[in-house]
C-alpha positions as CSV (number, residue, x, y, z in Angstrom):
1,X,-0.7,-5.4,-6.4
2,X,-3.3,-4.0,-7.9
3,X,-3.9,-7.9,-9.7
4,X,-3.3,-9.9,-6.9
5,X,-5.9,-12.5,-7.6
6,X,-5.6,-13.2,-11.1
7,X,-7.3,-11.3,-14.2
8,X,-10.4,-12.5,-15.6
9,X,-13.6,-11.8,-18.0
10,X,-15.5,-12.8,-15.2
11,X,-14.6,-9.4,-12.6
12,X,-16.3,-7.0,-15.3
13,X,-20.0,-7.1,-14.3
14,X,-22.2,-4.1,-16.1
15,X,-23.6,-1.8,-14.1
16,X,-25.8,1.2,-14.2
17,X,-24.8,3.6,-17.1
18,X,-24.6,2.4,-21.0
19,X,-21.5,1.6,-20.9
20,X,-21.7,-1.6,-21.9
21,X,-19.5,-1.5,-25.1
22,X,-16.2,-0.2,-23.3
23,X,-17.3,-3.3,-20.6
24,X,-17.0,-5.6,-22.8
25,X,-13.6,-4.4,-24.5
26,X,-12.1,-5.1,-20.8
27,X,-13.3,-8.5,-20.4
28,X,-12.1,-9.1,-24.1
29,X,-8.7,-7.9,-23.2
30,X,-9.4,-10.4,-19.7
31,X,-8.1,-13.7,-22.2
32,X,-4.2,-12.3,-22.5
33,X,-4.2,-10.3,-18.8
34,X,-1.2,-9.1,-20.3
35,X,-2.5,-6.6,-21.9
36,X,-5.2,-5.7,-19.2
37,X,-1.4,-5.3,-16.4
38,X,0.4,-3.2,-19.6
39,X,-2.1,-0.2,-19.6
40,X,-1.2,0.6,-16.3
41,X,1.5,2.6,-15.2
42,X,2.2,1.2,-12.1
43,X,1.1,-1.6,-10.8
44,X,1.4,-0.9,-6.9
45,X,-1.3,0.4,-4.8
46,X,-0.8,3.5,-4.4
47,X,-1.1,5.4,-1.1
48,X,-3.2,8.8,-2.2
49,X,-5.3,5.9,-5.1
50,X,-3.9,8.1,-7.7
51,X,-3.6,5.6,-10.7
52,X,-2.6,6.1,-14.5
53,X,-3.4,4.0,-17.2
54,X,-2.5,4.5,-21.3
55,X,-6.2,4.4,-23.5
56,X,-6.5,4.2,-27.2
57,X,-9.0,6.8,-27.6
58,X,-10.2,7.6,-31.3
59,X,-6.7,6.2,-32.7
60,X,-4.2,8.7,-30.6
61,X,-2.5,6.4,-27.2
62,X,-3.3,8.4,-23.7
63,X,-2.7,8.6,-20.4
64,X,-5.8,8.7,-18.8
65,X,-6.0,9.7,-14.4
66,X,-8.3,7.0,-12.4
67,X,-8.6,7.1,-8.7
68,X,-9.8,4.2,-6.7
69,X,-12.9,5.9,-5.4
70,X,-16.2,4.8,-6.6
71,X,-19.6,6.4,-7.0
72,X,-21.2,4.0,-5.0
73,X,-25.7,3.8,-4.5
74,X,-26.9,5.8,-1.1
75,X,-29.3,3.3,0.2
76,X,-27.6,-0.3,-0.7
77,X,-24.5,0.9,-0.9
78,X,-23.8,-0.5,-3.5
79,X,-21.7,0.7,-7.0
80,X,-23.5,3.1,-9.7
81,X,-21.6,1.8,-12.4
82,X,-20.0,-1.5,-13.2
83,X,-20.1,-4.3,-10.5
84,X,-16.1,-5.1,-9.7
85,X,-15.7,-8.9,-8.3
């Protein structure tokens, strides 16, 4: 499953772009793990790495498509944006 080792606010770490407000929201939601789980339309790992989450954007609930491929720095091989545990 996607969350096999649980959900913790310590899993959310700031990365190299200015997305601290979004990450702070995710960290706050981690206090009640059911809220994070409820955003995902499926909890199974998919073969194609395609996932759908439901987010409230400007007051409207919308389905957002994600994939499991994250941009990394060419030299350090570290995630460019946020750094999950």
